[in-house]
C-alpha positions in Angstrom: 2.8 37.1 -1.5 5.2 34.5 -0.1 5.7 31.6 -2.5 4.8 29.3 0.4 1.3 30.8 0.4 0.7 30.4 -3.3 -2.6 28.8 -4.3 -3.2 26.8 -7.4 -4.6 29.9 -9.2 -1.5 31.9 -8.1 0.8 29.3 -9.5 -1.1 29.2 -12.8 -0.9 32.9 -13.1 2.8 32.8 -12.3 3.4 30.1 -14.9 1.5 32.0 -17.6 3.1 35.4 -16.9 5.5 36.8 -19.5 9.1 35.5 -19.3 11.5 38.1 -18.0 15.2 38.6 -17.7 15.0 38.0 -14.0 13.6 34.5 -14.7 16.5 33.8 -16.9 18.9 34.9 -14.1 17.1 32.6 -11.7 17.3 29.6 -14.0 21.0 30.2 -14.6 21.6 30.6 -10.8 19.9 27.3 -9.9 21.8 25.5 -12.6 25.0 27.1 -11.2 24.0 26.1 -7.6 23.4 22.5 -8.7 26.7 22.6 -10.6 28.4 23.6 -7.3 26.7 20.7 -5.5 27.8 18.3 -8.1 31.4 19.6 -8.1 31.7 19.5 -4.4 30.4 15.9 -4.2 31.9 14.3 -7.3 35.2 16.2 -7.6 36.1 17.4 -4.2 34.5 14.4 -2.4 32.5 16.6 0.0 29.7 15.1 2.1 26.3 15.8 0.4 25.2 17.7 3.6 28.1 20.2 3.2 27.7 20.4 -0.6 23.9 21.2 -0.2 24.7 24.0 2.2 27.3 25.4 -0.3 24.8 25.2 -3.2 22.1 26.9 -1.2 24.4 29.8 -0.4 25.3 30.2 -4.1 21.7 30.2 -5.1 20.6 32.6 -2.4 23.3 35.2 -3.1 23.2 34.8 -6.9 19.4 35.4 -6.9 19.9 38.7 -5.1 18.3 37.6 -1.9 19.5 39.3 1.3 22.0 37.2 3.3 19.8 37.2 6.4 16.9 35.9 4.3 19.1 33.2 2.8 19.9 31.9 6.2 16.3 32.2 7.3 15.0 30.3 4.3 17.5 27.5 4.6 16.9 27.1 8.3 13.1 27.1 7.8 13.3 24.5 5.1 15.6 22.3 7.0 13.5 22.5 10.1 10.2 21.8 8.3 11.6 18.9 6.4 13.2 17.2 9.4 10.0 17.9 11.4 7.9 16.0 8.9 10.3 13.2 8.0 13.1 13.0 10.6 11.2 10.9 13.2 9.8 8.6 10.5 13.3 7.9 9.1 14.6 7.2 12.7 11.7 4.9 13.5 12.2 3.0 10.2 15.8 2.4 11.1 14.9 1.1 14.5 12.3 -1.2 13.0 14.8 -2.6 10.5 17.4 -3.1 13.2 15.0 -5.0 15.5 13.9 -7.2 12.5 17.5 -8.0 11.6 18.9 -8.6 15.1 16.1 -10.9 16.1 16.5 -13.2 13.2 13.3 -12.1 11.6 15.1 -11.6 8.3 16.5 -15.1 8.5 13.1 -16.5 9.2 11.5 -14.7 6.2 14.3 -15.8 3.9 14.4 -19.5 5.1 10.6 -19.8 4.8 10.3 -18.4 1.3 13.5 -20.0 0.1 12.5 -23.5 1.3 9.3 -23.4 -0.7 11.0 -22.4 -3.9 12.4 -24.8 -6.6 15.3 -23.8 -8.9 13.0 -22.0 -11.4 11.3 -20.0 -8.7 14.4 -18.9 -6.9 14.8 -15.6 -8.7 11.1 -14.8 -8.1 11.5 -15.7 -4.4 14.6 -13.5 -4.2 12.7 -10.6 -5.6 9.9 -11.2 -3.1 12.3 -11.4 -0.2 14.0 -8.2 -1.3 10.7 -6.4 -1.6 9.5 -7.5 1.8 12.8 -6.6 3.5 13.0 -3.4 1.5 9.8 -2.0 2.9 11.3 -0.9 6.2 15.0 -0.8 5.4 17.2 1.5 3.5 18.8 0.2 0.3 22.3 -0.1 1.6 21.2 -1.8 4.8 18.9 -4.2 2.9 21.7 -5.1 0.4 24.2 -5.8 3.2 21.6 -8.1 4.8 20.8 -9.9 1.5 24.3 -10.4 0.3 25.0 -13.4 2.5 21.7 -15.0 1.5 22.3 -14.4 -2.2 25.9 -15.7 -2.2 25.2 -18.8 0.0 22.0 -19.7 -1.9 23.8 -19.3 -5.3 26.6 -21.6 -4.1 24.4 -24.3 -2.5 21.9 -24.5 -5.5 24.6 -24.0 -8.2 22.6 -21.1 -9.5 24.3 -18.3 -11.5 25.0 -15.4 -9.1 23.5 -12.8 -11.5 20.2 -14.7 -11.7 19.7 -14.1 -8.0 21.5 -10.7 -7.5 19.5 -8.8 -10.1 16.0 -9.6 -8.7 17.3 -8.7 -5.2 18.7 -5.4 -6.4 15.4 -4.7 -8.3 13.3 -5.4 -5.2 15.4 -3.2 -2.9 15.8 -0.4 -5.4 12.1 -0.2 -6.3 11.0 0.0 -2.7 13.6 2.6 -1.9 12.4 4.9 -4.7 8.6 4.2 -4.8 7.3 3.6 -1.3 7.2 5.5 2.0 8.6 5.4 4.7 11.8 5.6 2.7 13.4 9.1 2.9 13.0 10.1 -0.7 9.3 9.3 -1.1 8.6 10.8 2.3 10.3 14.1 1.4 8.4 14.1 -1.9 5.1 13.5 -0.2 5.7 16.3 2.3 6.9 18.8 -0.3 4.0 18.1 -2.6 1.3 17.9 0.2 0.4 14.4 -1.0 -1.3 11.8 1.1 1.1 9.2 2.4 -1.4 6.3 2.3 -2.4 7.1 -1.3 1.2 7.4 -2.4 2.1 4.2 -0.6 -0.8 2.3 -2.3 0.0 3.7 -5.7 3.7 3.0 -5.1 3.0 -0.6 -4.3 0.8 -1.0 -7.3 3.5 0.4 -9.6 6.2 -1.7 -7.9 4.7 -5.0 -8.8 5.2 -4.9 -12.6 8.4 -2.9 -12.1 10.0 -5.5 -9.9 8.9 -8.3 -12.2 10.4 -6.8 -15.3 13.6 -5.3 -13.7 14.1 -8.3 -11.5 13.5 -12.0 -12.5 12.9 -11.3 -16.2 15.9 -9.0 -16.7 17.9 -11.2 -14.4 17.2 -14.2 -16.6 18.2 -12.2 -19.7 21.5 -11.0 -18.2 22.4 -14.3 -16.6 23.2 -15.6 -20.1 25.4 -12.7 -20.9 27.2 -11.8 -17.6 29.1 -14.3 -15.5 30.4 -13.2 -12.2 31.5 -14.7 -8.9 31.6 -13.1 -5.5 35.1 -12.7 -4.0 36.4 -16.1 -2.9 37.2 -14.8 0.6 33.7 -13.5 1.0 32.2 -16.8 -0.2 34.3 -18.9 2.1 33.5 -16.7 5.1 29.7 -16.6 4.4 29.4 -20.4 3.7 31.3 -21.1 6.9 29.1 -18.7 9.0 25.9 -20.1 7.4 26.9 -23.7 8.3 27.7 -22.7 11.8 24.4 -20.9 12.1 22.6 -24.0 11.0 24.3 -26.0 13.6 23.5 -23.6 16.4 20.1 -22.4 15.1 18.1 -24.9 17.1 19.3 -23.3 20.3 18.3 -19.8 19.2 14.7 -18.6 19.4 13.5 -16.9 16.2 10.3 -15.1 15.5 7.8 -16.9 13.4 7.4 -16.2 9.7 3.9 -14.7 10.3 5.1 -12.4 13.1 8.2 -11.3 11.0 6.1 -10.4 8.0 3.3 -8.9 10.1 5.6 -6.5 11.9 7.1 -5.3 8.6 3.6 -4.8 7.1 1.9 -3.2 10.1 2.7 0.4 9.3 1.8 -0.2 5.7 -1.5 -1.7 6.7 -2.3 1.2 9.1 -1.5 3.9 6.5 -3.5 2.1 3.8 -6.4 1.5 6.1 -6.7 5.3 6.8 -6.7 6.1 3.0 -9.3 3.3 2.2 -11.5 4.5 5.1 -11.4 8.1 3.9 -12.5 7.0 0.4 -14.9 4.2 1.1 -16.4 5.2 4.5 -16.2 9.1 4.7 -17.8 10.5 7.8 -17.3 11.6 11.4 -17.8 8.2 13.1 -15.5 7.0 15.9 -13.6 4.6 13.6 -12.8 7.4 11.2 -11.1 9.3 13.9 -9.3 6.2 15.2 -8.1 5.2 11.7 -7.1 8.8 11.0 -5.0 8.7 14.1 -3.5 5.3 13.6 -2.9 5.9 9.9 -0.9 9.0 10.5 2.7 8.0 9.4 4.3 9.0 12.6 1.8 7.1 14.7 1.8 4.1 12.4 5.6 3.8 12.6 5.6 4.3 16.3 3.0 1.6 16.9 5.1 -0.7 14.6 8.2 -0.1 16.6 6.4 -0.8 19.9 5.1 -4.0 18.5 8.5 -4.9 17.2 10.1 -4.3 20.5 7.7 -6.9 22.0 7.7 -9.6 19.3 11.4 -9.2 18.4 12.6 -8.5 21.9 10.7 -9.4 25.0 8.9 -12.4 23.6 12.2 -13.9 22.5 13.6 -13.7 26.0 15.6 -10.5 25.6 15.7 -8.2 28.6 15.1 -4.4 28.6 18.8 -3.6 28.3 19.2 -5.8 25.2 16.2 -4.3 23.5 17.3 -0.8 24.4 20.8 -1.6 23.0 19.2 -2.8 19.7 17.1 0.3 19.4 20.0 2.6 20.1 22.2 0.8 17.6 19.7 1.4 14.8 20.0 5.2 15.0 23.6 6.1 14.2 23.3 4.5 10.7 20.7 7.1 9.7 22.4 10.2 11.1 24.0 11.1 7.8 20.8 10.5 5.9 18.9 12.8 8.3 21.4 15.6 7.7 21.3 15.2 3.9 17.5 15.2 3.9 17.4 18.3 6.1 19.9 20.2 4.0 18.0 19.1 0.9 14.9 20.7 2.5 16.8 23.9 3.1 17.9 24.0 -0.6 14.3 23.3 -1.6 13.0 26.2 0.5 15.5 28.6 -1.3 14.3 27.3 -4.6 10.8 28.3 -3.6 11.5 31.6 -1.8 13.8 32.9 -4.6 11.2 32.4 -7.3 13.1 29.7 -9.2 10.1 27.4 -9.0 7.9 30.0 -10.7 10.4 30.5 -13.4 10.5 26.8 -14.1 6.7 26.8 -14.0 6.7 29.4 -16.8 9.1 27.2 -18.8 7.0 24.1 -18.3 3.8 26.0 -19.3 5.5 27.3 -22.5 6.8 23.8 -23.3 3.4 22.3 -22.5 5.1 19.6 -20.5 3.0 17.4 -18.1 3.9 17.8 -14.5 4.6 14.1 -14.1 7.1 14.1 -16.9 8.7 17.4 -15.7 9.2 16.1 -12.2 10.7 12.8 -13.5 13.1 14.7 -15.8 14.3 17.0 -13.0 14.9 14.0 -10.7 16.8 12.2 -13.5 19.1 15.2 -14.2 19.9 15.7 -10.6 20.4 12.0 -10.0 22.8 11.7 -12.9 24.8 14.7 -11.6 24.9 14.0 -7.9 24.6 10.2 -7.7 22.2 10.6 -4.7 18.6 9.4 -5.0 17.7 11.3 -1.8 19.2 14.6 -3.1 17.5 14.1 -6.5 14.1 13.5 -4.9 14.4 16.4 -2.4 15.5 19.0 -5.0 13.1 17.9 -7.7 10.1 17.7 -5.3 11.0 21.2 -4.0 11.1 22.6 -7.6 7.7 20.9 -8.4 5.9 21.9 -5.1 4.6 25.3 -6.2 3.5 24.0 -9.6 1.7 21.1 -8.0 -0.2 23.3 -5.6 -4.0 22.8 -6.0 -3.7 19.6 -8.1 -6.0 16.7 -7.1 -4.6 14.5 -4.3 -4.1 11.5 -6.5 -2.1 13.6 -9.0 0.1 14.9 -6.2 0.8 11.3 -5.2 1.6 10.4 -8.8 4.0 13.3 -9.1 5.7 12.2 -6.0 6.0 8.6 -7.4 7.3 10.0 -10.7 10.0 12.1 -8.9 11.0 9.0 -6.8 11.2 6.9 -9.9 13.4 9.4 -11.7 15.8 9.5 -8.7 16.9 5.9 -9.5 17.8 6.5 -13.1 21.1 5.0 -14.3 23.1 4.6 -11.2 26.8 5.0 -12.1 30.2 5.7 -10.7 29.1 8.6 -8.5 26.6 6.4 -6.6 27.7 4.3 -3.6 25.1 1.7 -4.5 27.0 1.1 -7.8 30.2 0.2 -6.0 28.4 -1.9 -3.4 26.8 -4.1 -6.1 30.1 -4.3 -8.1 32.3 -5.3 -5.1 29.8 -7.7 -3.4 29.1 -9.6 -6.7 32.6 -9.5 -8.1 31.7 -7.7 -11.3 33.8 -5.5 -13.6 32.6 -1.9 -14.2 31.2 -2.8 -17.6 29.4 -5.8 -16.2 27.9 -3.7 -13.4 26.7 -1.2 -15.9 24.9 -3.9 -17.8 23.3 -5.2 -14.6 22.8 -2.7 -11.8 22.9 0.5 -13.9 20.6 -1.0 -16.5 18.1 -2.4 -14.0 18.0 1.0 -12.1 17.1 2.6 -15.4 14.4 0.1 -16.1 12.9 0.8 -12.7 13.0 4.6 -13.4 11.3 4.2 -16.8 8.7 1.8 -15.5 8.0 4.1 -12.6 7.2 7.0 -15.1 5.2 4.6 -17.3 3.1 3.4 -14.4 2.6 6.9 -13.1 1.3 8.0 -16.5 -0.9 4.9 -16.8 -2.4 5.4 -13.4 -2.9 9.1 -14.1 -5.0 8.2 -17.2 -7.0 5.7 -15.1 -7.5 7.6 -11.8 -7.3 11.3 -12.5 
């Protein structure tokens, strides 16, 4: 039987079967393949897309699979992964671009910031980052927030770390916990979890996580780490902010309610579908309508159409300007799409070569809960490769056969645990580490105390919340 067709009973039988020499070979080969990926990325500076292809070839050949089947498995995995997540990633990028270019981000920040006193500024920054982080990738959100953080810190005479840490926590948590970000989407697809359920549980887990890793940890570190953004950056940003204030009256901006509503629309649609399935099961017309609108692809598509209207046409922009904004949002995610697709190909080889069954046997003998195993796998791959997306994709692929047949809520919690593990201890092989260091003028040791530590707090809190919700809901 093909591993893709395994049922929960088949997986249990595979996991409890005797350990063989072939299982040992498979474990060694997947470790070697991951080592190849790590070496290509960290030592030879290969793009993760190329490195994942190289690791997949090593795994396929080393496991004794025919070359033609290696190519077929990789192509199938890449195609199915991009088929389930590619359009969502692209639509999310378009939504984020429309929000940013219309001034929606400025409106959200100005409205929340103007209602915050000095003591509430870190909490407001965490909230702003979480809202902006819903539709935007981590790097894009950070680039958008840097001017806000730097200018606000200068004008309010607030320590930079006190505002930077909550912003990083809000962005990082959303990136790891909540669809439609690439990592959680891939995990949801691989584990056959429900997007709406995963989104709801992710948001529930994100609240205490952002509070602890953000304002609370930021207040703790602000007394111990002093940093200043590069002087040239500060001068440039303050000058641009002052100019924007002078010309802002002449520029039409979307309202605060419209800006937040457009960001929240796909989240609301996906959650409404899940709530309706649980609270009002049946075959009524509204069930069919919510099932359709709550499908991730449809929800994101509707949100983009609404954004094109409220962030484009209603603000006086013509069709050419709106089309240009939409087009400009796509190139930034081309590399992400390729990495996600190649990760799906690697995942498929992990399944088709029997590696996942071998790991299942190990987990069964170690009596390790699936949530903990998924988290640990993501942590190890994250530490090695520096990529949260690669860690989530590979770990979810390994966990997929073992999670077959588990209750829907448990599948969503495994996806959440895997996503949380993918953020563990960002260090020198992660682009996010260097972005935070350079933008906020920190030394390497200071950045480890702030960004690396808070990313670890997020990862540990994600596992803790997953286990807590498992005890309550499963």
